[in-house]
C-alpha positions in Angstrom: 119.5 104.2 31.7 123.1 103.7 32.1 123.0 105.7 35.4 120.2 103.4 36.8 123.2 100.8 36.3 125.8 102.4 37.6 123.9 103.3 40.7 123.0 99.8 41.1 126.2 98.5 40.5 127.6 101.3 43.4 125.1 99.7 45.8 126.1 95.9 45.1 129.5 97.1 45.5 129.0 99.3 48.8 126.7 96.1 50.1 129.4 93.8 49.1 132.0 95.7 50.9 129.8 95.8 54.2 129.1 92.3 54.6 133.2 91.6 53.5 134.7 93.9 55.6 132.0 94.9 58.8 130.3 91.2 58.9 132.8 88.9 57.8 135.7 91.3 59.2 137.9 90.4 56.4 137.5 86.4 57.5 137.1 85.6 53.6 139.8 87.9 52.4 142.4 86.0 54.2 144.3 86.4 57.6 146.2 89.1 56.7 143.2 91.4 55.9 141.8 90.3 59.0 144.8 91.4 60.7 145.1 94.7 59.1 141.6 95.6 60.0 142.0 94.9 63.7 145.0 97.1 63.5 143.2 99.7 62.1 140.5 99.7 65.0 143.0 98.7 67.8 142.9 102.1 69.5 139.1 102.2 69.3 138.2 98.5 69.9 137.0 98.9 73.5 134.6 101.6 72.5 133.4 100.0 69.2 132.5 96.7 71.2 131.1 98.5 74.2 133.4 96.9 76.5 131.7 96.7 80.1 134.5 95.7 82.6 131.3 94.7 85.3 129.4 92.5 82.8 132.9 90.8 81.9 133.8 90.3 85.3 130.1 88.8 86.2 130.3 86.3 83.0 133.9 85.9 82.6 136.5 86.9 85.4 134.8 85.4 88.2 133.4 81.8 86.8 136.8 81.1 85.5 138.8 81.9 88.9 136.7 80.1 90.8 137.0 77.4 88.2 140.9 77.3 88.5 140.7 77.8 92.4 141.8 74.4 93.2 145.0 75.3 91.6 147.7 77.4 93.7 149.1 79.2 90.5 147.1 78.2 87.2 148.4 79.1 83.7 145.8 80.3 81.2 146.3 80.7 77.5 144.1 83.5 75.7 144.2 83.1 72.2 142.9 85.8 70.0 143.5 88.0 72.9 142.6 91.6 71.2 142.9 94.0 73.7 143.7 91.7 76.6 139.8 92.1 77.8 140.0 88.9 79.5 143.2 89.0 80.9 141.9 92.4 82.6 139.2 91.1 83.9 140.8 87.8 85.5 143.8 90.0 87.2 141.3 91.6 88.7 139.7 88.5 90.8 141.3 88.5 94.2 141.2 84.5 94.0 143.3 84.4 90.8 147.1 84.2 91.6 148.3 82.6 88.1 150.1 83.5 85.3 148.6 84.3 81.9 149.7 84.1 78.2 148.1 86.2 75.6 148.0 85.8 71.6 147.0 87.2 68.7 147.8 88.0 65.0 147.1 91.6 65.0 150.2 93.0 66.2 148.8 96.5 67.2 146.1 94.9 69.1 149.1 93.4 71.5 150.2 96.8 71.5 147.1 98.0 73.2 146.6 94.9 75.0 150.1 95.9 76.8 148.8 99.2 77.5 145.6 98.2 79.3 147.2 95.5 81.2 150.3 97.4 82.5 149.7 97.1 86.0 150.0 93.2 85.5 152.7 93.2 83.1 154.6 90.5 85.7 152.3 87.9 85.5 151.3 88.5 81.4 153.3 87.3 78.4 152.0 88.6 74.9 152.9 86.6 71.7 152.4 87.9 68.1 151.5 85.1 66.2 148.5 83.0 64.4 146.7 80.6 66.3 146.5 77.8 63.6 149.8 76.3 65.1 149.9 77.3 68.7 153.7 77.7 69.9 153.2 75.5 73.0 153.9 71.9 74.2 151.5 69.7 74.8 149.2 69.8 78.1 151.1 73.1 79.1 147.9 75.1 80.3 145.0 74.9 82.8 142.8 76.7 80.8 142.3 78.1 77.3 140.1 80.5 76.0 139.1 81.9 72.5 136.5 84.7 72.4 134.7 86.1 69.7 137.3 84.9 67.2 136.6 81.4 65.5 134.6 82.7 62.7 137.1 85.0 61.4 140.0 82.3 61.2 140.3 80.3 58.4 139.8 77.1 59.9 138.1 77.0 63.4 138.2 73.4 63.6 142.1 73.3 63.4 142.2 76.2 66.1 139.9 74.3 68.4 142.4 71.0 67.9 145.2 73.2 68.7 143.7 74.8 71.6 142.9 71.0 73.1 146.1 70.0 72.3 147.8 72.7 74.6 145.3 72.3 77.5 146.1 70.2 80.3 144.0 66.8 81.0 141.2 68.2 83.4 141.9 71.6 82.1 139.0 74.3 80.9 138.4 75.4 77.4 136.2 78.7 76.9 135.1 79.9 73.5 131.9 81.4 72.0 129.4 80.7 69.4 128.5 82.9 67.0 124.3 83.0 67.2 123.7 86.6 66.0 120.9 87.5 63.3 123.5 88.1 60.5 125.3 84.9 61.2 123.9 83.5 58.1 126.3 85.9 56.4 129.1 83.7 57.4 128.5 80.7 55.5 130.9 77.7 56.3 132.3 80.0 59.0 129.1 79.3 62.0 127.9 76.4 63.6 124.5 75.6 65.5 124.7 75.5 69.0 123.9 71.3 68.7 126.6 71.2 65.8 129.4 73.1 67.7 129.0 70.8 70.7 129.0 67.8 68.7 132.1 69.2 67.5 133.8 70.1 70.8 132.8 66.7 72.6 134.6 64.8 69.1 138.0 66.8 70.2 138.4 64.8 73.2 136.1 67.6 75.2 133.6 66.6 78.3 131.0 68.5 80.2 130.5 70.8 77.1 127.7 73.5 78.1 126.6 76.5 76.7 124.9 79.3 78.1 123.5 82.7 77.0 126.1 85.5 76.8 125.7 88.5 74.3 123.0 89.2 71.7 125.8 88.0 69.2 127.5 85.2 70.9 126.6 82.1 73.3 129.5 81.1 75.6 130.6 77.7 75.4 132.3 75.9 78.4 134.2 72.5 78.6 136.8 70.1 80.2 139.5 68.2 78.7 138.9 64.2 79.4 141.3 63.2 82.3 142.1 64.4 85.9 143.3 67.9 86.5 147.0 67.9 87.8 150.0 69.7 87.9 151.2 71.4 84.3 154.5 72.5 83.3 154.1 76.3 84.7 156.4 75.4 87.4 159.6 75.1 85.0 158.8 78.3 83.6 158.1 79.6 80.0 161.2 78.3 78.6 159.8 74.8 79.3 156.5 75.5 77.7 157.4 77.8 74.4 158.1 76.0 71.1 159.9 77.3 67.9 156.9 78.0 65.3 159.6 77.3 62.6 160.6 73.7 63.7 159.0 72.8 67.0 162.2 72.9 69.0 162.7 74.1 72.5 163.9 77.7 73.1 165.4 79.6 75.6 164.8 83.7 76.6 167.6 86.1 75.8 167.3 89.8 76.9 165.9 91.1 73.2 164.8 87.8 72.1 163.7 84.2 72.6 165.9 81.8 70.6 165.7 78.1 69.3 167.7 75.6 70.8 167.4 73.5 67.8 167.5 75.6 64.4 169.1 78.8 66.3 165.5 81.0 64.7 165.3 84.4 66.6 162.0 85.8 67.8 162.3 89.6 69.0 161.0 90.5 72.0 160.1 94.4 71.2 160.0 97.3 73.5 156.6 96.7 74.2 157.3 93.3 75.7 155.7 91.4 72.8 157.3 88.2 71.8 156.9 88.6 67.8 157.0 85.1 66.2 154.3 86.4 63.9 156.5 88.0 61.3 
């Protein structure tokens, strides 16, 4: 009889591990566990996700490039960039002549992102940092994106608020809402379509539109209230990046980004990643 309880206990443990590590991807175990799991899978991530360049081009790259076509050199921030799927598809669009900043909390994912985007390295800045407090000035970007990630951060509402803060008035926000059959296994981490749209509208966003995208996700587009105009992009990254420690301005050296207020130093690693997440 004891062995029966042993087997049941083992099955329960396996089910718990499957829920926490596979379905929730470590979300209930803290940011470090989420980063660890993504670091482990970084080299195989595109295969795991069955990355399809043509699909990404049709649903992401082309629509976003067209939406930004009114600006000569748009500046785009991709939060939780992973292997830089969005950057790859957007840079392939001949109509997109802008720059991107890509941010992620998993360091090895950024190493992979640098490898996959090497042809566009002069137009892409990679930053190792979490998304709960984005290291950028207000109204810095013409578009901010965050795909397949909000359900894995500790406070999705806080991340969304930060994304809207750094978005220029009239700028475009693109994100995702988890709608898969296993969404019920992510209590407190997912929204109904109606609740998610209501949340976005409460954050100074308008023209909120939800469209089918993948089996597990809807794609959600919105604009920040106000008129689209000139951003800080003409003044360079030094005028946009802020020190995570004190919020002060920075200047770029050959091997580090240095805060002009508190002298904090953030290394620029050999793979080009600005390391603000240590």
